[in-house]
N, C-alpha and C positions, 0 to 999 in steps of 0.2 A: 887842498887836497884833504888834509887832515880835518878841516873843520867839516867839510863836505860830508867826509865819511862819518865823523861824529854826529853830525846831523842825521843821517839817515840811519845809523843805529841808534839812534834816539827816537825817531821817528816809529822805526819798526818795533821799538821796545814799548812804546805807547800803545800800537795797535796790538801788541800780544797780551798788553794787559785790559785793553778795550775788550777784547775779544774773551778775555778770561772774565771778567766782570760780565760781559753778555751773558754767557754761558753759566754762570752762577745766577743769575737772573731769572734765565730760563728754568733753571733748576727749582728754585725758589718757587717759582710759579706754576710749575708740575706738582711741585709736593704741595704746594697751597689747596690747588684744584683736587689731589687725589685725597688729602685729609679731610678737607672742611666743605667741600661743594658735593652737589649731587648729579648723580645721571639715572634721571626720572625719578621714582620715588626713592631711591635707595642713594647710601653714600657711595663715592666714587671709587673709594678703595675697594670695597665689598663688592662693587658691581665690576671692577676690571679683574680680582680674582675669579670670580664664576664666569666672567666672558672667558678668560683663558683656560676653563677646565672644558667648556662647551667647544671652544676652538680645538682644543687637543683630542675631545673626541672623536670630532671628525677630521683631523690630521691623521691621527694613530691609525684610526680604522682604513682611512683610503690608503695610507702608506703600507698597510699590511696586505692590500689588495694588491696594489699595482706595483708594489718594490718586492713584493713576497717576503716582506718582513715577518719572521716567526713570532709564537708567544712563547714565553717562558716555561721553567717546570712547573710553577704554582697555576699560571694560567691554564696550561694544558689540561692539568689535572680537574680546573674548574668546568673545562667544555666537558669532560666525562661525565661529572657527575651532579651536573647543575642540571641535569634530564627530569631528576626526580626529587620529591620534596622527602626529607626524613628527619628523624630525631638526631642521628649522627651519621658520619659518612666513612667511617674505619680509618680515622688518622687521631692523632692527638689534637688536631685543631678543632674546635667550637663551631657549630652550623651556619652561625648568621649568616656570614657572606656569601656561603653558598645558597641560602634561601633568599636574599636578596637576587643573586644571579639567576636562581628559579624563576622567581616573579618578573624579570626583565626578559628572560628568555620567553616567558608566556607570552608577552607583548611583542617582541622583535624579531623571537628565532634564536636558535642556538647557534651563536656567532661572536666572531671577534667585535662587532658592533655591541652586542650585550656584555661583555666583558669589560668594554671601555667606557659604557654609560654606568656600571655601575661603581668601577675604579673612581672614576672623574667626579661621579654623583657624590660617592664619600666623601672626598678630597674638598671639593665645594661646600658639603654640610659642615664638614669639622671647620674649615676657615670661618664658615657664616655664625657658627655657633661661638666661637672663639672670639671673633669681633664684637657680637654682640654680648658676651659675658662681661668683656671688660669694658663696655660702654653702661652695662646694667649696674655694675659695680661704682659706677659714678666718676670715671675718668673722661678724658677727652677723647674726641676721633681721632686725633694725632697718636695718643696712646695705643688707641685700638687698632688702629691703620699699623703701627710700629711693631705691635705684638703680633700680630696677624700674618704680617711678610716675614718678620723674624724666624715664624715656624719655618719659612721657606729655605733659612739659612741653613737647617738640619741636612747634611747630603742624605741622611736616608728617607727624607720626605721629598725633598726639590728632584732625586734623580733614582735612588732605590725603590721606592713606593709605585713611582711611575715607569720604571724601568722593567722591573721583574715581581716585586711583591703584591700579595692580595691579603690576607689577613691582617697583616700591620696597617693596611689602609684603614681598615675598619675598626682598628684599636684606636688609630689616631681621630677618626671620626667622632666614634661614638664615649673615649675620653675627653674630647672638646665637648659632645652635648651634656655630658655627666657633670661637668664643669660648670656649663650654663643651667642645669638643674638644679645644681646646689646654690646657685646664685640665686634664681627664683626662689627657692626654699628658704634661702634666708632674707629675702626682700619680704616675699608676700606672706609666708606662713599660712595658706591656704589649704583647705583638702585637696586641691586639684594640685596644689604643688607637690605634697606629699606623693599622689600618686604619680605623678610625672616622675619624681624622682626615684621612685621604685622602678619606672619601666625604664629609664633612663640606665640605672644600676644594672637590670637585666640585659639591656643593650651592650652595655660594656663588660659584662662578664661573658656573654655570648659571642663576643668578638675576637677575646683571645685571654686565655686564662690567666696571664700573668696580669691583667689588668686588675686584680686583686690587689697588687700593691698600690694602685692609684686610689683606688676605691679607699683601702685601709689610711693611705696618708690625709687623704683628704677630709674624712670623719676625726682622726686624731687631732689635723689641725683646726678644725670647726670646733672640738671641746676643749681645746688647749686657750681658747679666746674667751674673754669675757662679753664680747658683742655677738657671738654667735653660739655659745655652748647651748644658751635656751631653745633654739631652734632643734639641736638634736635630741634634746630632753624632753620635747614635747607630747605629749600623749597620742598626738596622732602617727609619732615617726613610725610606731610599730605597724602603720599601713604600707608604710615604705617597702617595710622588709618583707610583709605578707606578700606585697604585689610582685616584687623581685624574685621570691621564692616559687611561687605560682608560674611566673614566667620562663624560670629555668628548669623547672622540675621535667618536664620530658627530657631535656638534653642530659640532665643530670642522673636520670633513671637510666637511660643509655650509657652513660661514663660507666656506671657501676656496672651494668651487664655487659660491659666491654671493656674489661680494665687492660686487657694484652693492648687493644688499639690506643686507649687513651696513652699507654706508658710505652706507645712503641717508638718514641725518638728521646727516650730518656737518657740512652748513651751518649745523645749529644752534647750534655752538661759536664762530660770528663769528670764524674764524682770520683773522689779521692784516687786520683792519678798521681799526686804527688808521694805516695807512697806511706810514710808517717804522717801525722795530723799536724805538726808544726810546716810540713814542706808543704801540703796541700793548703793550710789556709794561707801560705805565702804565694803560692800559685793563684791561688782564688782572687786575694786582694790585688796582686799584680794584673790578673786579668780585667779584673773590674774597674781598676784606674785608666786601663789602656780604653777598655770599653767607652769609658766616660768623655775621655780625651777625644776620642775618634768621633762619638755622638756629638758632644756640645763645644768643641774645641770652637769651631768656627762662628757660630751665633756669641760667644763670650767675647772673642776677640774684636769682632765688630760692633759690639756695644760698648765695650771698652774705648774703642776710637771715639765712638760719638760721646762718650762720657768725658773723655780728654778734651774735646772740641767744645762740650757744654760748660765745661768748668773756667774757660778761659774769655767766656762772656760773662758781662756783668748781670746778676739775677738776682730775684729777691732771696732772702733766706729760707731754705728748706723748712718746711713744717714738720712736726713729727710724724712717724709714719703711720698712714691709715690702717684701720684695721683690716682692708680687704690686701693691702700689701703684706702685711703681716701674715694672713692667711696663707697666702700663695708661696711667701718664703718657707713658712712652717712645714707646709706639705710637701715641698722639696726636701725640706732636711727630714722629715719622717721618712719620706719614700726612699731616701738615701740609707739612712738606718735600717729599714725594713730588709732591704735588698742585700747590705752588708751583712745582717742576720741570716739572711737566708743563704750567703754563700758559706759563711763561717760553720751553719750548723747542718748543712745539705752536703759540704765539701765539695762544692762546686769550683772547676778551675777552668771552664771554658766558657768562652762569651762570644756572643754576636751583639754588633754596637746596636742594632734596630731594637734589642730586648730594652735599652736603656729609655725608649720613649715614655714609659709610665713614670719615671722617674723625673725626667727632665720637660715634659710637655708643657708646663706652666712656667718652664722657666723665661721664655720670650715676652711673655706678659707681665713677669715680676719684674725683670728689666726695663720695659717700657715703662710701668709705673715709677719705678724709680726715676727715669728719665724726665716723666711727666713732672715729678715734684721739681 
């Protein structure tokens, strides 16, 4: 009897190991297809992400009609203001998101469908630009797919942006587009590349004003590297500056003429709430650290597990860091330093997690590049 029991136990153990091995094999096959194969003319990972956004447009619109699901405060505001085209809309938010909503509404009507098309169109555009930028920098499809899906580890992107937010979706999309435009500028150094970089800069600024942190960090990182410095010092770079200023000029003029509206929500920063300078600085640094942890904690943890798995397997010794990877890590470091300087100089004590997007939007790409090495 004991022998029979042992035999059954061994058989079940073998079956369990077989099922585990089979599951891992299926997972590896799925990963191989997602990263390396194509769905039509597109990479499978990119097609998967875009398909998800298209499905969400249909599902979220139908659920709003059938289940009576309401819209959030931000989307309700868009339904009111998207009927007209203006240089500004009476708030501290720039107008690009509303412009896109107005354009969409002119095609499909002022409706929840228009809101979902804009939101998931921007999400899909941001993911596609991010994936393309990593590939254009010379990294593998696996690195690009890991970077793109790594973005969805940010709770503010996978949940908050799809649940309630509007302008934060625009800042995600156009910071990714700006990243891609810089990559094209560094790669091609053509007149068209400088013009497109200027347009991408304007789009990033008109998506949300705190994107100036991301723009400044990118430029400082490019200036700090020998391989990229020449593209910024190129005599055609002022073309990018002029294009960006001209595209932003109507909104800048409107903002100067409506300073009260521009500063309407400035009390949300909790400026100088600590009383003394030291207490305010302490509150600011603590609040910044908490926002960083809430925003970037999950992707860092997931990538850390991936690193631990990777280093246990035999692999060629890693080569010196390539300049694209250095560029991204330096951009993240500069963005953190700029944010810290703004916090200390402005006495900011209150933060929202999503404000960290311009600081850490490049983090999944940088981590994916390190894993690729």
